[in-house]
C-alpha positions in Angstrom: 2.9 42.8 -5.5 3.1 43.0 -1.5 2.0 40.4 0.5 -1.3 41.1 2.2 -1.5 37.7 4.4 -5.2 38.7 5.7 -6.7 39.6 2.3 -5.0 36.8 0.4 -6.0 34.7 3.2 -9.9 35.7 2.9 -9.5 35.6 -0.8 -8.6 32.3 -1.5 -9.0 30.6 1.6 -12.1 28.8 0.6 -11.1 28.2 -3.0 -7.8 26.3 -1.5 -10.2 24.3 0.8 -11.8 22.6 -1.7 -8.5 22.0 -3.6 -7.0 20.4 -1.0 -10.6 18.5 -0.1 -10.7 16.9 -3.6 -7.0 15.6 -3.1 -7.3 14.8 0.7 -10.1 12.8 1.6 -9.7 13.2 5.5 -11.1 16.3 7.0 -8.5 16.5 9.6 -5.7 15.7 7.0 -7.0 19.0 4.9 -7.6 21.2 8.2 -3.7 20.0 8.8 -2.6 21.1 5.3 -4.9 24.5 5.3 -2.8 25.5 8.6 0.6 24.6 6.6 -0.1 26.4 4.0 -1.1 29.8 6.2 1.8 28.8 7.9 4.3 28.9 5.1 2.6 31.7 2.9 2.7 33.9 6.7 6.7 32.9 6.7 7.4 34.0 3.4 5.7 37.2 3.2 7.2 38.4 6.5 10.8 37.8 5.0 10.2 37.8 1.4 6.8 40.6 1.0 6.9 40.6 -2.9 4.9 38.0 -5.1 4.7 38.5 -8.7 2.0 36.2 -9.1 -0.2 35.6 -5.8 -2.8 32.9 -6.9 0.2 30.7 -8.8 2.2 31.0 -5.8 -0.5 29.7 -3.1 -1.8 26.9 -5.4 2.1 25.9 -5.6 2.4 26.2 -2.0 -0.2 24.1 -1.5 0.3 21.7 -3.9 3.9 21.2 -2.6 2.0 20.6 0.9 -0.5 17.9 -0.3 2.5 16.1 -2.1 4.8 16.7 1.5 1.6 15.1 3.1 1.3 12.0 1.5 5.4 11.7 1.2 5.4 11.5 5.1 2.4 9.6 5.5 2.9 6.7 3.1 -0.3 6.1 3.4 -1.5 2.7 4.4 -5.1 1.4 5.0 -5.5 0.1 8.1 -9.2 -2.4 9.1 -10.3 -3.2 12.2 -9.3 -6.8 12.9 -12.0 -7.8 14.6 -14.0 -7.2 11.1 -12.3 -9.7 8.9 -12.9 -13.4 8.8 -9.4 -15.3 8.9 -10.0 -18.9 8.6 -8.5 -21.3 11.2 -5.9 -23.5 9.9 -7.9 -26.7 11.2 -10.8 -25.1 8.3 -8.8 -25.9 5.4 -8.4 -29.6 3.7 -5.0 -31.1 4.4 -4.9 -31.5 0.6 -4.4 -28.0 0.1 -1.2 -27.5 2.0 0.0 -30.7 0.0 -1.2 -28.8 -3.4 0.3 -25.3 -1.8 3.8 -27.1 -1.2 3.8 -29.1 -4.4 3.3 -25.6 -6.7 6.0 -24.0 -4.4 8.4 -26.6 -5.7 7.7 -25.9 -9.0 8.0 -22.3 -9.2 11.7 -21.0 -10.4 14.1 -21.1 -7.5 14.5 -17.5 -7.2 11.0 -17.4 -6.2 10.3 -20.6 -4.4 13.2 -20.1 -1.9 12.3 -16.4 -0.6 8.6 -17.2 -0.4 9.0 -20.6 1.5 11.4 -18.6 3.9 8.5 -16.0 4.3 5.5 -17.3 3.9 6.6 -20.8 5.2 9.2 -20.7 7.4 7.9 -17.1 8.9 11.4 -14.9 8.8 11.4 -11.8 8.4 12.2 -9.9 5.0 15.4 -8.4 6.2 16.8 -11.5 7.5 15.9 -13.4 3.8 17.8 -10.7 2.0 20.3 -11.3 4.1 20.5 -14.9 3.8 20.2 -14.8 0.1 22.5 -11.8 -0.8 19.7 -9.8 -2.1 18.7 -5.8 -1.7 15.5 -5.7 0.8 13.4 -4.4 -2.0 14.6 -7.1 -4.6 13.7 -9.7 -1.7 10.2 -8.1 -1.6 9.7 -7.7 -4.8 10.5 -11.5 -5.5 8.2 -12.3 -2.9 5.2 -10.7 -3.9 5.9 -12.4 -7.8 6.2 -15.5 -6.0 2.6 -15.2 -4.7 1.5 -13.7 -7.5 2.6 -16.7 -9.5 1.2 -19.3 -6.9 -2.2 -17.5 -6.8 -2.5 -18.1 -11.0 -1.3 -22.2 -11.0 -4.1 -22.6 -7.9 -6.3 -20.7 -10.6 -5.1 -22.5 -13.3 -5.4 -25.7 -12.2 -8.4 -26.0 -9.9 -10.9 -24.5 -7.1 -11.4 -24.3 -3.6 -14.5 -24.9 -2.2 -16.7 -25.6 0.9 -16.6 -29.2 2.0 -19.5 -31.0 3.7 -17.8 -30.9 7.1 -17.2 -27.0 6.4 -13.8 -26.9 5.7 -12.1 -25.4 2.4 -10.8 -28.1 -0.2 -8.9 -27.6 -3.0 -10.1 -29.4 -6.2 -7.9 -29.8 -8.9 -9.6 -29.8 -12.8 -6.4 -30.1 -14.9 -4.7 -33.1 -15.0 -1.7 -31.3 -16.1 -1.1 -30.0 -12.7 -1.0 -33.6 -11.0 2.8 -33.9 -11.6 
């Protein structure tokens, strides 16, 4: 079938817009994808001018543009930092740090070392990977697993509550964690 860009666009524009909006939540991003789809259709029709199944072809172009959009943007959610409450270090009771270090020491070495270098010493992941002879993804993975294990240990052994002086206190509830 011959490409008539104007008729194709008039026929499918609203359906494509709805299709994109169901998959891309930002209106401006959806408009950008619509524009990219139109450009792709126009470029193809100007050079090839023969499409057998127009509807399937247009939706395939649209789906590919949506995939490309997400690959390029690697969506990260950003939050206004002024709206997040981050407690000062002085808001924590000293025993939280004591238990934190004790729990980190009890993690397997493959997890405790990268976690300590990252979260206690503040080293960048890339430097940690070089220091430990690991790939960057392996280093990030170990740090994430260590954080998860650490969180599980805190949840298993006690709870954090606010004291009368408004500081956060960690209270041990299991004697097996006192080792």
